[in-house]
ZAZA-760731 format. One record per atom (N, C-alpha, C): residue in one letter; x, y, z. Coordinates in steps of 0.001 Angstrom, whole numbers, padded with zeros to 6 digits, always signed. Example, Ala and Ser with C-alpha at 12.3 -4.5 7.8 and 13.67 -1.06 7.14 Angstrom:
A+013190-005690+007800 A+012300-004500+007800 A+013200-003300+007800 S+012850-002250+007080 S+013670-001060+007140 S+012900+000030+007870 
This chain:
M+109329+092270+073460 M+109504+091502+074684 M+108462+091965+075710 S+107737+091038+076279 S+106724+091401+077267 S+107298+091284+078672 A+106644+091970+079585 A+107063+091918+080982 A+106786+090525+081539 S+107686+090033+082357 S+107523+088692+082909 S+106315+088601+083840 Y+105823+089739+084305 Y+104672+089758+085204 Y+103355+089983+084463 A+103379+089941+083135 A+102193+090269+082340 A+100977+089444+082744 Q+101152+088165+082999 Q+100012+087324+083352 Q+099457+087648+084739 D+100256+088271+085590 D+099828+088625+086948 D+099525+090107+087105 K+099542+090848+086008 K+099418+092300+086078 K+098145+092752+086790 Q+097021+092152+086461 Q+095763+092563+087096 Q+095785+092313+088606 D+096316+091168+089002 D+096417+090862+090426 D+097354+091842+091122 L+098484+092149+090500 L+099421+093104+091085 L+098778+094484+091226 M+098064+094893+090196 M+097400+096202+090243 M+096332+096227+091340 R+095597+095152+091505 R+094580+095061+092552 R+095244+095161+093933 R+096340+094459+094104 R+097057+094515+095378 R+097577+095925+095659 L+098121+096572+094632 L+098649+097926+094813 L+097541+098926+095134 R+096375+098763+094524 R+095247+099645+094864 R+094809+099431+096314 R+094841+098177+096756 R+094497+097878+098147 R+095514+098530+099090 I+096788+098458+098736 I+097836+099088+099551 I+097631+100597+099588 E+097292+101158+098448 E+097026+102596+098382 E+095903+102971+099358 G+094866+102144+099409 G+093779+102378+100353 G+094236+102247+101795 Q+095103+101277+102045 Q+095639+101112+103406 Q+096430+102350+103823 I+097207+102891+102900 I+097998+104097+103208 I+097075+105270+103512 R+096019+105420+102725 R+095054+106496+103005 R+094424+106294+104391 G+094177+105030+104749 G+093639+104738+106071 G+094600+105138+107176 V+095873+104893+106976 V+096878+105293+107964 V+096924+106817+108073 Q+096836+107492+106943 Q+096814+108958+106977 Q+095622+109461+107799 R+094456+108847+107587 R+093266+109231+108353 R+093469+108971+109846 M+094089+107841+110156 M+094331+107515+111552 M+095192+108588+112219 I+096203+109048+111505 I+097072+110088+112059 I+096307+111405+112190 E+095532+111737+111154 E+094723+112962+111223 E+093765+112933+112403 E+093254+111744+112728 E+092284+111585+113810 E+092946+111334+115168 D+094276+111442+115208 D+095033+111242+116451 D+094758+109885+117095 R+094739+108852+116272 R+094499+107499+116781 R+095706+107017+117580 Y+095498+105973+118332 Y+096507+105396+119210 Y+097708+104903+118394 C+098905+105218+118858 C+100143+104900+118136 C+100243+103422+117769 V+099920+102549+118693 V+100049+101117+118457 V+099136+100677+117308 D+097930+101216+117253 D+097015+100879+116163 D+097600+101291+114806 I+098221+102444+114773 I+098840+102924+113532 I+100013+102019+113153 L+100823+101667+114122 L+101969+100798+113851 L+101525+099429+113339 I+100440+098913+113864 I+099914+097636+113382 I+099482+097759+111923 Q+098849+098856+111582 Q+098436+099070+110190 Q+099650+099229+109278 L+100677+099912+109757 L+101891+100049+108961 L+102563+098697+108728 A+102528+097831+109720 A+103077+096483+109547 A+102291+095728+108482 A+100981+095918+108452 A+100155+095271+107433 A+100489+095810+106039 V+100740+097105+105941 V+101134+097706+104659 V+102467+097129+104204 R+103409+097052+105114 R+104726+096506+104775 R+104603+095061+104290 A+103798+094269+104961 A+103598+092874+104557 A+102972+092796+103164 A+102020+093666+102895 A+101366+093679+101582 A+102358+094075+100486 I+103200+095050+100752 I+104217+095471+099787 I+105207+094333+099543 D+105593+093653+100603 D+106509+092515+100458 D+105901+091427+099577 K+104606+091185+099714 K+103948+090162+098888 K+103988+090555+097408 V+103766+091825+097119 V+103860+092288+095732 V+105281+092100+095224 G+106256+092468+096036 G+107652+092311+095644 G+108022+090863+095396 L+107580+089984+096264 L+107884+088560+096089 L+107225+087999+094830 A+106025+088446+094540 A+105363+088004+093305 A+106152+088465+092089 L+106652+089692+092111 L+107456+090198+091002 L+108785+089448+090881 I+109396+089148+092014 I+110647+088388+091987 I+110405+087005+091392 E+109317+086366+091790 E+109017+085049+091234 E+108779+085129+089726 D+107976+086105+089297 D+107727+086258+087856 D+109022+086533+087099 H+109876+087378+087674 H+111154+087702+087033 H+112029+086448+086914 T+112074+085665+087982 T+112894+084456+087984 T+112376+083439+086979 R+111073+083215+086998 R+110478+082215+086101 R+110403+082683+084653 G+110506+083985+084442 G+110431+084527+083089 G+111786+084977+082580 C+112207+086147+083014 C+113441+086766+082514 C+114688+085934+082797 V+114825+085473+084032 V+116034+084715+084390 V+116064+083390+083633 R+114938+082692+083591 R+114888+081423+082859 R+115253+081632+081388 D+114698+082687+080769 D+115019+082965+079369 D+116498+083267+079187 A+117068+084007+080132 A+118490+084330+080048 A+119339+083068+080150 V+118965+082155+081029 V+119714+080905+081174 V+119630+080111+079872 I+118451+080023+079301 I+118266+079292+078043 I+119109+079900+076928 N+119266+081227+076954 N+120008+081928+075901 N+121453+082232+076293 N+121991+081441+077211 N+123400+081545+077621 N+123786+082906+078197 R+122840+083554+078865 R+123121+084799+079581 R+122787+084625+081062 G+122875+083391+081534 G+122454+083054+082884 G+123252+083730+083972 D+124572+083784+083822 D+125397+084393+084871 D+125021+085858+085074 E+124825+086567+083986 E+124449+087983+084054 E+123086+088142+084740 A+122129+087308+084368 A+120785+087396+084946 A+120799+087020+086426 I+121585+086039+086789 I+121669+085636+088191 I+122326+086736+089018 D+123370+087365+088475 D+124002+088493+089179 D+122993+089617+089404 E+122222+089912+088372 E+121207+090963+088486 E+120161+090581+089534 L+119723+089336+089510 L+118741+088859+090487 L+119285+088965+091908 M+120520+088573+092105 M+121110+088658+093438 M+121207+090107+093911 D+121538+091015+092997 D+121595+092435+093354 D+120225+092955+093778 V+119204+092586+093012 V+117861+093073+093345 V+117359+092436+094639 L+117711+091176+094882 L+117330+090543+096160 L+117994+091253+097338 A+119248+091631+097161 A+119944+092361+098238 A+119241+093686+098529 Q+118800+094374+097497 Q+118062+095631+097674 Q+116719+095370+098349 F+116020+094341+097874 F+114691+094034+098372 F+114721+093629+099843 L+115754+092952+100262 L+115823+092442+101622 L+116412+093426+102632 K+116805+094600+102185 K+117356+095611+103119 K+116330+096025+104143 
């Protein structure tokens, strides 16, 4: 069984590397005693980027794993799992 995000793996990895760079940038900003508001703006950008990765994974999971579960009469279980993960993601 392959991961439902397999077709988007390279894009996800590229996004995560970009986020990693953003985090290093925030660390540098703190080391350099940059203005608090500038740091907070960068943190908001990091959060938005992480949310985009999460939403892409949720979409891949829904279109892949959940759809397959529905086709194979395991839809209720997959939907319950999806709802649980959405509740975690939206906290």
